[in-house]
N, C-alpha and C positions, 0 to 999 in steps of 0.2 A: 612057909607057904601062907599066902594071904587069900582069904575068901572074900570075893567082891561081887557087887552087882552094879551094872550101869543100865539105866533104862529111861524110858519116856512113858508118861501116862497122861490121862485126861487132866490131871492137876498141874503137870509140869510143862506140857507142850500143846500147841494148837493142833487141830485135826490135820492140817496140811503137813506139818512137821512129822506127826506120828505116821501118816501115810507114807511119807518119803523114807522113813527108817523101818517100816514094818517088813516082815518076812512072810511070804505066802508059803504054803506047804511044800511047794516044789523047790523053794529057795533054802529051806531049813537044812536039808542034808548037805548041800554044797557049802553053806555057811559054816556048819559044824566042822566039815572037813577042812575048810580054810582056817578056822580057829585053831585047830590042832597043828597047823603048819607054823604058827607062832611059837617060838622057842620057849617062851615063859608060861604058856597056857598048859597046865597039867590036866585039868578037867574043865568041862563047860556044859552049860545048858542054855538053850534059847527058848524063851517064852514070848510068843507073839500072838496077840489077839486084836480085835478091832479097837480096843482102848489102850493097849500097852505093848511095848516091846521091851524085854529085859534080857540081858545076857549075864548069867551067873558064871563065875569062873574061879578056879583055884589057880593062883599065879605063883610062880617060883622065881625068885631072884629079881623082882621088880621093885625099884626104889620109889617110883612115883606111879602107883597103881591107877589113879584116876586118869592121868594124862595118857598112860599106856592103853587103857580101855577105850578112851575117846578116840585114839589113833586107830585102834582095832576096828571099832564100829565105823569110822569114816572110811577105812580101807574096805570093809565088807560091803558097804552100801555106795561107795563112790560119791559121797556127799560131804559137805562141810557145814559149818555153822550150827553145830549141835550143842556146843559147850553151855550156852545159857539155858537150854531147854531140858537138858538131861539131869537126872538125879544119880547120885553115886553113894553107895554105902559099902563099908567093909568092916570085917571083924565084928565087934560087938554091936555096932549100929545095924549091921546087916541082920544079925540074929533077932534084934528087937523089932525090925520091920517085917521079917519073914515069918516068924512064929505066929503072930496073930492072924496072918493070912491063912496059914495051915489050919489053925483052930476054927476059923470061920467056915472052912470048906466042908 
C-alpha cells in the first residue's frame, strides 16, 4: 500500500487553475464516492479550501502512483492540463510535508 497526496496550492498553481480543480461542499461527497469506485483506492480524503485542493489516498497495486492520481483527478473534474501545476508526494516525502502542517494547526 502506498500513501500519496496529489494537490494544488497557491505556490503550485494560479488562481484560475485552483478554481477549476476545487471541490465545493456539495461535490465532496460524490467525489469521495467516485474515488472509492477506483479499484486501487483503499482509503481517501479530500481537502479543498480557497487556496488548495489535495487528495490523500492509500493506493493498492499501483505501479505509477503519480500518473494514477493525475488520471483520477482529471476524471473527477473532467479537466486536463494539470500535470505541470500539481504537486505529488508519497511515502516518506508525504510524511515530511504533512506532519509540520499538523503541528502548526
